[in-house]
C-alpha positions, 0 to 999 in steps of 0.5 A: 499500499502506498503512503499518503501522497504529499498532495493529500497532506497539503491540499483541501480534498474533495469528497470524491478524492477522499472516497477514492483514496479509502477505496484504494486502501481497502482494495489493497488490503489482502485480508479484505479481498476474500472474507467470510462473514456470519450474520443475520439478514435484515432489510433484504431487497431483490430488484427486477435487475436481479441484484440483491441488497441487504444488511448483515448484522449480529448483536452489536453491529451491522454491515451493508452487503450487495450481491449482483445478479451474476452471483444470485443465480447460483444461490440454492435457497431464497434469502429472507429477513431473519435468516442467518447466513455465511456470506463470502466476498470482498470488502470495498467502498461504494465511492458515490455514497462513501459507504463500505460494504460487502460485495458477496459472491456466494452465500450459504444458510447458517440457521435462523436468527433468534428474532425470527425464531421468536416471531414464528413461535409466537405466531404459531401460539396465537394462531392455535388460540384462534386470534387470526381466525377470519370469523373473529375479524370485525367489519370496518365501518362504511362511513367513519366519522372519527379515525384514530391513528396510533403512530409516531407524530413525526414520521411519514406514516402519519402524514400519509394517513392525513393526506390520503384521508383528507383527499378521500373523505374530508368529513372524517376527523382524525384523532392522533395518539402519538407513540413510539414505534420502535425501541424500548417502551414502544409496545407499551405506548402502542397498547396505551393508544389502543386502550385510550381510544377504546375507553376514553376517546371512542372512534369508529376505526383505529389505524396502528402502524409505521413505515417499513424497517428491519425485523428489529425495527418492527419488533414492537409490533410483534409483541404478545401483549400488543397482539392480545390488546388488538384482538380485545379491541371493541373498535375495528383495527387496521394494521399498517406496519412496514411495506408490502413484503413485511409482516408482523404479528399485529398484521395477523391479529388485526381486523384488516392488514394494509401494506402501507399507511397510505393503503390503511387510510384507503381501507379506513375511509371511502372515496368521497369522489367515487361516492358522489359519482355513484350517487349521481349515477343512481340519481340519473337512473332514477330520474330516467325511470321517473321521466319514462314512467310519467311519459307512459302514464301521460300517454295512457291518460291522453289515450283515455281522455280521447275516448268518446265516453269522456268527450261526449257522455250523453252520446255514449249513453245513447249509443249504449241504450240503443245497443241494449234495445237491439240486444233485447229485440234479438233476445225476444226473437231468439226466445220466440223462435225457440218456443215455436220450434219446441211447439212444432216438435210437441205437436209432431210428437202429439200426432204420433202419439195420437196415431198410436192411441186405441181410441184412434183405432176405434174411431176407424170402425173398430171396438174394444171390450173391457171387464167390470174393472175396466181392464181391456179384454184381449182373449175370448177365454176372458169372457165366459158365458153370462159374464157382463162386459162393456163394449167401447165403440166410436160414439160411446159404450154399451153393456153386453153379456157374453154368450160364450166362446164361439167354437170354430 
């Protein structure tokens, strides 16, 4: 390694010059050209380019690391936050930012970090108790009048929530409970915020959260006491902790989980602009239906009003009277015709019946004999000698005495 140039000792240096010098120093120390570092992954990000950026840390220190696409394609596992690994590479300086970091060319798993183990253990415990069950989730109100927010008063999260809520639903009142969101005492303050809104300053919905961070930054939201307080809340709770890929125990136990504070505000309140558009659409539809209905009824009224019965009631009644008279005449004629047909039929049948009558036979020159009881005598054996009988002829009846049967 070269000694410090005279130029560096006698002149004011630029940032680029000093960073370049430090990089040259590190690059020329052989031990830094090939090192293996054991640590826990934190803030892991993989970009579309295929490059991976993360932090390796232990209990007391951390170092930034990068693994370019040319090396990541040979990984035999999927790195994630909380995972302990052994990373091999070189230590150098990223001149633009003046940051020294580990340029990783290979990496192997080395167990799982203690925080991750604790996270998984608590997650399984609470899940077994049913704290994550869908049926235990409370529905969010459709039109909240008051929104409680538990977060840091100076962070970007509260500004995002205020901006999104004000834009979407200006009538909603935001009530802020300032709280630590990481470090010692953060879980206690988050719990105090939930209890405050449940007991002293009721709101319609609660947003609890912060921006993203490492697993240790988010650890206050992985506490068991906080999880149980969220589950016991009478007010629906939206958890907005971290970014899209970051999950905490609070996310699982809350009634709704949002990937960011801005997304939490969108879940908490409706879009007033969209509501106005929907209301206008409903009113427009209702107006069209009413106008159409009025038009149909007007047409019907015009049609009825044009009828002769309304234009000239007397003429209509006269017409109906004439109809009744004609109907009466037709009914009378039909009745008379039917009576005549029936009378003719009766006369025909009467003539036929008379033609079959014994009297009609007698009138043609025949006679009939009847005994003392009026019964017709049809056989000679019925008239013994000396028996009286009546003989009916065409113009009357004569009494007679039988002389007996004439033998042939």
